[in-house]
Each structure stands twice: as structure tokens, then as C-alpha cells.
C-alpha positions, 0 to 999 in steps of 0.5 A: 606781516612785514618787519617794521622799518626803524629809523631812516629819518622818518616815514615822511622823508622816505615817502617825500624823497626831497630833492638834493642840493649840492651847491658849492659854498659861495666864495663872495660875501653874502647879504644873508647867511642862514644856518639850517635848512628846516622850516625856520631857515627856509621861511627866513630865506623865502621872506628875505628873497621876496623882500630883497630879490637882489640879495645874495642869500645862502642856506647851509645845512649839516645833512639835507633839507628837512633832516632834523625836526622839520622832516620828522615831526607829527605834522601839526601846524598847531595853534599851541604856543612854543612856550609856557604862557605864564612864564612869558606873561610874568616876564612882561609884567616885570618889565612894566607891561601887560602880560595877559595882553601880550600873550593874547597878541602872541596867540592871535599872531600864531593863529594868523601864521597858520593861514598865512602859511597855507596861503603861501603854500597854495600860491607856490603849489606846495602840496603837503596833504594839508587838511585844516580839521583842527585839533581834538584834545581828548580826555579818557579819565575824569582827572584829564577831563577836569584839566581840559575844563580848566584849560578851556578857561585859561585858553580864553584868558590867554587869547583864544576866542570862543570861535577858536576853541570849543569844549565838547562832551563825550558824544560830540567828541566821538562824533569827530573821532570815536576814541574809546572811553572819551569823556570829552575834549577840547576842539581847536579850530585852526590847527592843520595836519600836514606831511611835514617832509613834503612841506619843507621840500616844497618850501626848499624848491620855492626858495631855490626858484627865488635864487637862494643857494642851498648847501647841504652836507655843510655843518656850521661849527662856529658863528662869529660876527660876519663869519660862519665856520663850516666843515667845508670852509668859512662863509662871510655874510653881512647878516647871519641867522642861526635856525638849528633848533635842537642842534643849536647847542652843538654850535660854538659862539659867544653870542646871545642865545648859544651855549650847550646848556641853553637848549637841549634835545628832547626826543620824541618818537613816532610810529606810523601804521600801514594804510588802514582799510575803509571799514576801520575808518567807518567805525572810527570816523576821523573824517576831518583829519583832526590832529589828535592829542590826549590829556595824559601827562605822558601825552600822545599826538597823532594824525590821520595821514592823507594816505589813511595811516595813523601816525602817533607819537610821544616822548618814550625815551626822552633824552640821551646822555650828553645831549646827543642827537638822534642820528637816523632816528632808530627807536628802542623797543620799549618806546615802540611797545609803549606807542603801540599800547597807546594806540590800542587804548585809543582804538581797542579791538583792532589789529593795526599793523605798524609800518615805520618807527622813527624819532627826532629831537625837539629843542627845549630850554629850561623853562620850555619857552622859545627864545629869539635873539638878534645882536645888532653889533654882530648882526647875528640872530638865533631862534631855538627852543620851540619845545615841539610846537614849531611847525606854525611858529617857524614862519612867525620866527622867520618874519621876526628875525627879518624885522629885527635885522631890518630895524623895524619896530613892529608887533612881532619884535615886541612879542615876549619870546624876543630876547627871552633867556631861561636859566641854563640846564643843569650839568650832567649827570643831573640833567639826564637824571632830572629829565628821565625822573620827570617822565617816570613821575608822569607815567606813574601819575597817569596810571594812578589817575586811571586807577582811581577814577577821581577828577583831581590831578595827581599830586605827583604830576603836579610836583613833576610839572612844577619841577620841570617848569611846565605848570601854567 
């Protein structure tokens, strides 16, 4: 058995080998400058270049295209919203609106964004191994299945239709994916599995063809009105979008949406197996390449890749002291062992050799809700805090930033993540202790629910969820 490759950004990035972009910094004023060559920044560049082919548009990237979350994630174009629906609905109600109606519109917009992204990928010839098999959210404990039943009703209330989501029993679940001990599941119709590195690389090539300048190895350090300071020098622009997600807190600015305690990087780790034999897939199924998630509090997310691997992820070691980013993505042995155990719980009785392990950071605000801002006076926009649900939401965010910059009154600029500010994260070491304590509480709650076999969610998990701001 060969040694596990650990780090080197991700299996996706290593396999995709995306093009490099060594453009010089522009020395003339840009119409639009975008910080971050991940999915948000590249979608923004794409739509701006399509609408304004005469604009001078530059994207600056600290490392290389897709280096952070956009090239490391689990590859889900998911219908899950980038935030807590109850929090957003409450805010809308306080402002005199209808919170439930607002969330239903938001949900439908996210669903539609998946289909829009797939249409654009087809037109631009972007092959990311996309497969729209949906998302299977599986329960292996009575408490987990009870939560799924409650979630089904909540999802219908917040904007899913009966055609979008189905509650499946044990037999129906195992017909899709033969998960050991599955008691039932929710199946979400629109979710699409992709290779995220090939997706972001293809999008970069599309914006390059449109005349957008991409400057890699160009780290933004400070953002002001019409001015971004980078490690390679300043760039002047009429409008600036900051699309740096978990790294937003590393950029200095006095403008809305910035600050080291506005958003923190929470780590998520993934292991990918070797290509698995046909006999395994005949036993397991997974023919539609559904994205797979379980109902544990320390949940996993997984997909069957186009080349017949399983990529499975989870939080593991969830946070580095001082909001440190993950660098090249090396994963500690405890987390690798934990993900192996999760894989064995789903599909016992099989030897599933692991080829690669890596980790990345997701941007998380204190209430787990993304925020999107555009300051009219400085003409600086920023979006951050997708909380792990950004692959589909990035397209929506990019279009919203452009609508706000153009002064358009659209449905997008009325979505509840516009100008949503959470409380600041606690200072260190309280922040480190809080994040790690929350995760250990959830681990204990999962073990307690598995032992008891009772259909009621652990009181410890309920406490941890409310403490963390995750409760809906």
C-alpha cells in the first residue's frame, strides 16, 4: 500500500493542474478590481466582462487560482443556504418584512443558481465531471432520523417544494446508496457533484478569454476607496470587490464587512480513496453520484467522484489558534483516523485504501450567516462567511455585488444576506476554546445518541447548537 499524500492543496488541484497566470499588475486605473481568484471573484469577473466588454477588469490572487476553499472543498453545488435561516428571517421581521417569504425567495434563488451555473459551464465548455444526482442526507440513529423528519417540515416552510425534497425510508435510501444501518434519509433534487478545481480552472480560462487580467502571487494587504495595496504594489480602480472568504480577516480596511473578528477560518478536512473496483460499486450502488451527508452533529459530506473514488470530509481539528489559515493543507493523524472511521461506519466490511488527505478553511461569522456589503461612497464591496455552502452561492453573490455596484433595484439586492452583520467573534483564547469545546460536545452527543438508540436529540447537542448559533 502506498503512503497517503498529505496536503499539497488538494486531490482536486493536483489532478486538475490549473493554468498559471503571471500577468503584470496594471499601471492604469481599472474599472473593476477583484480580490480573490476563487469562485466568487471569477463569477464576478465573468458577469462583469459579459455586461461591460469595454471595462478594464483585473483579479488579484494571493497564491493561485482556486488555491483556497474553491479548489479544496467537497465538490457540492448545494441547495443549502450559506447561513441560519431562522436568524435571517428574524432580522427581516424586525425590519418590518415577512421573514418566511424572504427566505423562500432566497432558497429558490439558490436553487436556480445551480442550473444557471450548469448552463454557463456547458456553454463555456467547462468539464468538471458535473453530475446532478441530488443530495442524500442519511440517518443511522433514531435521533438522527427524527431530526431529518423535523428538517423536512422546516425545509418546506423555508422554500423547498415537495418536488425539491423527498423523505425516504430505509429501503428507499439503500436503493440509492447502501449505507450501513440507514434508517432513512432526505433527498434534495438539485444538488450537483463537481470537481471543484476543474470548475474554478475552467471559469478562470473563460474570464481570461473575455480579456480579464488575472494576477497570481499578488496578495492584497489593505483596501481603501479606489485603492488596493498588494505585495507587488498598489492598484487603482473605480470599483473594488473583495472575495477572499476565510482570508477576509487578514486584509486591513475600515470599511463595512472587514475586521479580524468579523469572520474566522474554520477548518474542514477531506480524505479521498484510491479508485475503487466495480464489485464495490455493485454492492454500494451510488449510481447517480448523489452527494452524501449524514445526520450526526459532527457530520460528514462525501461524493463519488467521476473516477470512482470516495471523497469524504468533516471538521476534525476545527480551528487554529489566532485564525491561522491552513497553508498547503496538511492534515493531522487524529483527523485522518476519524474520517477513516466515519467511512468504515458507512461502508463496513471493505478495505478502502486512502490516496490523499487535505484540509482547507471555510469563512464563518459568529451567527454562521454570510454577509454581503457594498459601500456606495467608497465603491468597495465584500462578501464572506459562506460557512461551507459557497459553491453554488458564489454565483448568486457575484451577481448581487454587480447589481449593487450598478445601483439596480433587483430581487437579489433585497435578499437577507445583504448588509447582514453578526456579532464579532470573541477574542483569543476564548475563541479557540469555544470552537473546540463546541466540537467536542457534538462528538460526545453523537456517541450518546448511538448508545441510547433513543429518538430524542441529546440535550448536550441542543446546548452546543444554541451556544454556537446553529439552532434553527
